[in-house]
C-alpha positions in Angstrom: 33.1 -0.4 -9.6 34.4 1.0 -12.9 34.3 4.8 -12.8 34.9 7.4 -15.6 35.4 11.0 -14.6 35.3 13.8 -17.2 37.3 16.8 -16.1 40.5 16.9 -13.8 39.6 20.3 -12.0 39.4 20.6 -8.3 36.1 18.5 -8.2 36.9 15.8 -10.4 40.4 15.7 -8.2 38.6 15.3 -5.1 36.4 12.7 -6.4 39.0 10.5 -8.0 40.9 10.9 -4.7 38.1 9.6 -2.8 36.6 7.0 -5.3 40.1 5.5 -6.1 40.3 4.1 -2.2 37.8 1.4 -3.4 37.3 1.7 -7.1 38.8 1.5 -10.6 38.8 5.2 -11.7 39.8 6.7 -15.0 39.9 10.7 -15.6 39.8 12.4 -18.9 41.4 15.9 -19.5 43.2 17.9 -22.1 45.3 19.5 -19.3 48.6 17.7 -19.0 49.8 19.5 -15.9 46.4 18.4 -14.0 46.8 15.0 -15.1 50.4 14.7 -14.0 49.5 16.1 -10.7 46.9 13.1 -10.3 49.4 10.4 -11.4 51.9 11.6 -8.7 49.3 11.7 -6.0 46.5 8.9 -6.7 46.5 5.6 -8.1 44.2 6.1 -11.0 44.5 5.8 -14.9 44.6 9.1 -16.7 43.6 9.9 -20.5 44.7 12.7 -22.2 42.1 14.4 -24.5 39.2 16.5 -25.3 36.1 15.3 -23.6 34.0 16.7 -26.2 35.8 14.7 -29.0 34.7 11.2 -29.5 38.0 10.1 -30.5 39.2 10.5 -26.8 36.8 7.6 -25.9 38.2 5.2 -28.6 40.5 3.3 -26.5 37.5 2.9 -23.7 35.2 1.3 -26.2 35.8 -2.4 -25.0 35.2 -1.4 -21.4 32.2 -0.9 -19.3 31.8 1.7 -16.6 29.2 1.6 -13.8 29.3 5.3 -13.5 30.3 8.3 -15.6 30.8 11.6 -14.0 31.0 15.0 -16.0 32.3 18.0 -13.7 34.0 20.4 -15.6 33.2 23.9 -15.2 31.3 24.1 -18.5 27.7 23.1 -18.7 27.9 22.7 -22.4 31.3 20.5 -22.1 29.6 18.3 -19.5 26.4 17.9 -21.4 28.1 17.1 -24.7 30.6 14.7 -23.1 27.7 12.7 -21.6 26.1 12.5 -24.9 29.2 11.5 -26.7 30.4 8.9 -23.8 26.8 7.4 -24.1 27.0 6.9 -27.5 30.6 5.5 -27.5 31.2 3.2 -24.4 29.0 1.2 -22.1 27.9 3.2 -19.2 25.6 2.5 -16.3 24.6 5.6 -14.0 25.3 9.2 -15.4 25.9 12.0 -13.1 26.4 15.4 -14.4 27.3 18.9 -12.8 25.3 21.8 -13.9 25.7 25.5 -13.2 23.0 27.1 -14.9 19.9 27.2 -12.7 17.7 27.1 -15.9 18.7 23.3 -16.3 17.1 22.5 -12.9 13.8 23.6 -14.0 14.0 21.9 -17.6 13.5 18.3 -18.6 17.1 18.2 -19.9 18.2 15.6 -17.6 15.4 13.4 -18.4 15.7 13.9 -22.0 19.2 13.0 -22.1 18.9 10.0 -19.9 21.1 11.4 -17.2 20.9 9.4 -14.0 21.3 12.2 -11.8 22.1 16.1 -12.1 23.6 18.0 -9.4 23.2 22.1 -9.1 25.9 23.2 -6.8 24.7 27.0 -7.0 21.2 26.2 -6.0 22.5 23.6 -3.1 24.6 26.2 -1.7 21.8 28.7 -1.8 19.3 26.4 -0.4 21.6 25.7 2.5 21.9 29.2 3.2 17.7 29.4 3.1 17.5 26.9 5.8 19.3 29.1 8.3 17.1 31.9 7.8 14.6 29.7 9.8 17.0 28.9 12.6 19.0 32.0 13.9 21.0 29.9 16.5 21.9 27.2 14.0 25.4 26.9 12.2 24.1 24.5 9.7 20.9 23.0 8.7 20.3 19.9 6.4 17.1 18.8 5.2 16.5 14.6 5.6 15.2 12.7 2.7 12.0 11.1 2.7 10.6 13.4 5.5 10.1 16.6 7.0 12.7 16.0 9.7 15.9 18.1 9.7 19.6 17.9 11.2 20.8 20.9 12.9 24.1 22.2 14.3 24.1 24.5 17.3 27.0 25.3 19.5 26.7 25.0 23.1 26.9 28.4 25.1 25.7 28.4 28.6 23.7 25.2 28.2 20.5 24.8 30.3 21.0 21.2 29.7 23.8 19.2 31.5 24.2 15.9 29.7 23.6 14.3 26.3 21.4 11.9 27.4 18.8 14.5 28.5 18.4 15.6 24.7 16.1 12.6 23.6 12.6 12.9 23.1 10.1 11.7 20.7 10.6 14.8 18.5 14.4 15.4 19.0 17.6 13.6 19.7 21.3 14.5 19.8 23.0 12.3 17.2 26.6 13.6 17.6 28.9 16.6 18.7 32.3 18.0 17.5 34.8 18.9 20.2 38.2 19.9 19.4 38.0 19.0 15.7 36.7 15.4 16.4 33.2 13.9 15.9 31.7 11.9 18.8 28.4 9.9 19.5 26.4 11.8 22.1 27.2 10.9 25.6 28.5 12.3 28.8 28.6 16.1 29.8 27.6 18.9 27.4 30.6 21.6 27.5 30.3 25.1 26.4 31.8 25.5 22.7 30.5 21.8 21.7 29.0 21.7 18.1 25.9 19.7 18.7 24.1 17.8 15.9 20.5 17.4 16.5 17.9 15.5 14.6 14.2 16.2 14.9 11.1 18.2 14.0 11.3 21.8 13.0 9.4 23.1 16.1 11.3 20.8 18.5 14.8 22.1 17.2 13.8 25.5 17.5 12.9 25.0 21.3 16.0 23.0 22.0 18.4 25.1 20.4 17.3 28.1 22.7 18.2 25.7 25.8 21.7 25.0 24.1 22.6 28.5 23.0 22.1 31.5 25.1 22.9 34.3 22.4 20.1 36.9 21.7 18.8 36.7 18.4 16.3 38.8 16.4 14.7 38.6 13.0 16.7 39.3 9.9 15.4 42.3 7.9 18.6 44.0 6.4 21.3 41.9 4.7 24.6 43.0 3.3 25.7 40.5 0.5 29.3 40.6 -0.5 29.5 39.4 -4.2 27.7 39.1 -7.7 28.7 35.6 -8.8 26.0 33.0 -9.7 25.6 31.7 -6.1 25.5 35.2 -4.6 22.7 36.0 -7.0 20.8 32.6 -6.0 21.0 33.8 -2.5 19.8 37.2 -3.2 16.7 36.0 -4.9 16.0 33.7 -1.7 16.4 36.8 0.5 14.1 39.0 -1.6 11.7 36.2 -1.5 11.3 36.5 2.3 10.9 40.2 2.1 14.3 41.0 3.3 16.1 44.4 2.6 19.2 43.7 0.6 22.2 45.5 -0.4 24.6 43.9 -2.8 28.2 44.7 -3.1 30.3 43.8 -6.2 33.4 45.4 -7.5 32.7 44.1 -11.2 30.7 46.5 -13.0 29.3 44.1 -15.6 28.2 41.6 -12.5 26.4 44.5 -11.1 24.6 45.4 -14.0 23.5 41.4 -14.6 22.5 41.9 -10.9 20.2 44.9 -11.2 18.7 43.2 -14.1 17.9 39.9 -12.6 17.0 41.3 -9.3 14.5 43.8 -11.1 15.8 46.7 -8.8 14.3 45.3 -5.4 17.8 45.3 -3.9 20.5 48.0 -3.8 23.3 47.1 -6.1 26.7 48.7 -5.1 29.8 48.8 -7.4 32.8 49.0 -4.8 35.9 47.2 -4.2 35.6 44.6 -1.2 39.0 45.8 0.2 37.5 49.3 1.2 36.9 49.1 4.9 35.2 52.3 4.9 32.2 50.9 2.7 30.5 49.6 5.9 29.8 53.3 7.1 29.6 54.7 3.7 26.7 52.5 2.7 25.4 52.2 6.1 26.1 48.4 5.8 26.9 48.6 9.8 23.1 48.6 10.2 22.5 45.3 8.7 21.4 42.2 10.9 23.5 39.9 8.8 26.4 40.1 6.5 27.2 37.3 3.7 30.5 36.8 2.0 30.3 34.7 -1.4 33.8 35.2 -3.0 35.6 32.4 -4.2 38.6 33.4 -2.0 38.0 31.9 1.8 40.6 34.3 3.0 38.6 37.6 1.7 35.3 36.0 3.1 36.8 35.4 6.5 38.2 39.1 6.4 34.8 40.5 5.4 33.0 39.0 8.1 35.5 40.0 11.0 35.0 43.5 9.6 31.4 43.0 9.9 31.7 41.8 13.5 33.7 44.9 14.4 30.9 47.2 13.6 28.8 44.8 15.9 26.9 42.6 13.3 26.6 39.3 15.2 25.4 37.2 12.4 27.9 36.3 9.7 28.0 33.7 7.0 30.8 32.7 4.6 30.9 30.7 1.7 33.6 27.8 2.5 35.4 26.7 -0.7 38.6 25.2 1.0 37.9 22.7 3.5 40.9 23.7 5.2 39.2 26.8 6.4 36.3 25.3 7.7 37.4 24.8 11.5 38.9 28.3 11.3 35.3 29.9 10.4 33.9 27.8 13.2 36.4 29.1 15.6 35.8 32.8 14.7 32.0 32.4 15.2 31.6 32.7 11.3 28.9 30.2 10.0 30.6 28.4 6.9 28.5 27.1 4.0 29.7 24.8 1.2 30.7 26.4 -1.9 29.7 25.3 -5.3 32.7 23.2 -5.6 32.6 21.4 -2.2 28.6 21.2 -2.7 29.1 19.3 -6.0 31.7 16.9 -4.5 29.5 15.9 -1.6 26.5 15.7 -3.8 28.0 13.6 -6.2 29.3 11.3 -3.6 26.0 11.1 -2.2 24.3 10.3 -5.2 26.7 7.4 -5.9 25.8 5.9 -2.3 22.1 6.4 -2.8 19.3 4.6 -4.2 15.5 5.1 -4.7 15.1 3.9 -1.1 18.3 4.7 0.5 19.8 8.1 0.8 23.2 9.4 2.2 24.1 12.7 3.9 27.5 14.1 5.2 27.8 16.6 7.7 30.2 18.1 10.3 32.4 18.9 7.4 32.6 15.4 6.0 33.5 14.0 9.5 29.9 12.5 9.7 28.0 10.2 7.3 24.1 9.6 7.8 22.2 6.8 5.8 18.4 7.0 5.5 16.2 4.0 4.3 12.5 4.2 3.9 10.3 1.2 4.4 8.1 1.0 1.4 4.8 -0.9 0.8 6.7 -3.7 -1.0 9.7 -4.0 1.4 10.8 -7.1 2.7 11.8 -5.3 6.2 8.1 -5.1 7.2 7.6 -7.0 10.3 11.4 -7.6 10.9 13.3 -6.0 13.9 16.5 -4.1 13.0 19.5 -5.5 14.7 22.2 -2.8 15.6 25.4 -2.6 13.6 28.5 -4.1 15.2 30.7 -0.7 14.6 30.2 2.8 16.4 27.0 4.5 15.2 23.5 5.6 16.4 20.5 3.9 15.1 17.0 5.6 15.1 13.5 4.6 13.8 10.9 7.3 12.9 7.3 6.1 12.7 4.3 8.5 12.2 6.1 11.8 13.4 7.9 10.4 16.3 11.3 9.2 17.1 10.9 5.3 18.3 13.2 2.8 19.8 14.7 0.9 17.1 14.0 -2.7 18.4 10.2 -2.2 17.3 9.1 -4.6 14.3 9.2 -2.5 11.1 6.2 -1.2 9.6 5.4 0.5 6.4 6.4 3.9 6.1 9.2 3.7 8.9 12.5 5.3 8.5 15.6 3.9 9.7 18.6 6.0 10.1 22.0 5.5 11.1 24.5 8.3 12.2 28.2 7.7 12.4 31.4 9.0 11.7 32.9 8.8 8.2 35.6 6.3 9.4 32.7 3.7 9.3 31.0 4.9 6.2 31.7 1.8 4.1 30.5 -0.4 6.9 27.5 1.9 7.2 26.3 1.6 3.6 26.9 -2.1 3.6 24.9 -2.5 6.7 21.9 -0.5 5.5 21.8 -2.1 1.9 22.0 -5.5 3.6 19.1 -5.3 6.0 
């Protein structure tokens, strides 16, 4: 495919690096240093220019692009560049990143004929929201076309001995992570394994307690370090649950905005994160959970470790740099994708998805899941699905039950295939060509 990316920042760079492996990628930016770095490391075509200037697209007028992606840090620049590109060149699918949560509630994307809009701050906050319902989980993802979930839990003195035991009509072990590698479920369950479970919410809660013996209680008091947009999105979800919240932010202006947005329902504290004594001075050591939302992963890790010193067992950190993902897990800190990582994965999933097929990444991008729904007019009705020839786990969900994949397909069935990211391309081709 021919893909044009507007913005050579962190998200644009990662997208270009991934997409250029199988596609022709062009990237536009007015930062010469960023473009030079791209040329040195990736086989792509760079265009120097302002994405908001129509003249920048002049040399592309004779080309047709399958996908246009706008991923700068400015909503205004992304919107305007999409409008200009639509008018200046031929584009198929248009994907745009937006920071302001207002746009998620408006009809902007529809009126601008934008194919997909991703809202990374909202996605990050929603990932956290799901964790409130599953105190033992490391991560929780919603599965498209269903009310099923994909949940990860770390095995700790498990009551289950083998992965083959974790299979019923309501829950299945689909993968496990051991020593930084993802495996399909087989053999002995070991303490420390990060196990990925697919199933109904009620079944997942039951099986989680059998795999992890860690005591837990309901979350009533939370200390939230940060006052940026993602922190405020999380804060609103906490307050909606009736949780007592203390928000700590070192920038006075952010504190003022937080107080206005949260309407006095949270205690907003203006203090530097580096002050270790703040846990006692502001009674933060009584919190049931600490959340660190800085854009600096090292800062988030340190704040979570300080919380653990005060006996706070549940700590969550925004993970902005994938290199810190494994370290957070090792330190028993729950990592949640930061806005930039969330935007990257969301956009990749949008590119690989359609109206009947959806893709999800899990295990820090090591795993891929494709979901296909059998709609009323599907040619798959009555057919049997042949298992793929690559390493993967195939499941069928029918009328609220996980069934054997050998059954003839019916209207409403879900076809799910779990595999490692090494086989992502094969899995995409397999599910699209059923």
